[in-house]
C-alpha positions, 0 to 999 in steps of 0.5 A, a space after each residue: 890408289 887402287 888396290 888390286 884386290 886379293 885375286 890380283 895379289 894372288 895371281 902376282 904371287 902365283 906368277 913370281 913363283 913360277 919364277 923363283 926356281 930359275 932365280 935361285 939356279 942363276 944367283 946359286 950359279 952366280 955365288 959359285 962364281 963369286 965365292 972364289 974371289 972372294 976367298 982370295 981376299 987375305 984376312 977376309 973370313 967367307 961365311 959359308 954353307 955347312 960342309 954337304 949344304 947349299 944354301 940359296 945365296 942372297 947375300 956374301 956374309 963376311 967377316 973382317 979382321 976389325 971394326 975399323 976395316 969393316 967401317 972402313 969399307 962400309 965408308 966406302 961402298 956402302 951407299 955406291 950402289 954395289 949391294 954392300 950392307 950390314 946384315 946384323 947391328 948389334 947382338 940380340 940383347 942390344 936392340 932396345 925393342 927385344 928388352 923384356 923378350 931377350 934377356 940382358 947378357 953379356 955376349 962379346 962374341 956376338 957384339 964383336 961378330 955384329 961390329 965385324 961383318 958385312 954383306 954383299 948381295 948376290 943380286 942379278 943386279 950387282 953386275 960382275 963389274 961392281 962386284 969386282 970392285 968391291 972386291 978391290 976395295 976390300 982388298 986394299 981395306 984388309 992390306 
């Protein structure tokens, strides 16, 4: 396999960087359109920017009422190609590869947070139809 070399990689990076501000503007506008729909789903907490802040919105992070409901949502959506996934699998002290770096401690809030969250990609490739499908499935699960 041929490699591009440093100059080729730099050129690709520079070209991508020139498109970044337009991409961020596009996904920010998409998030602003979609956030109200997510907030309409009773029982789901949409984790949002703090007052006065504005994020770049690579994904929406949701907190579901229970791990069972989060698991039910993932069972239907994770492999459906609609951008639904888990951001956190475990609390920091529970990752084996972090032993020795993160002290072992009881962190029930972090474990609960990891157990009940899911993310929805805010990629332009998750179209409005797929996003609405995700919302309807979430409504059904938390009803």
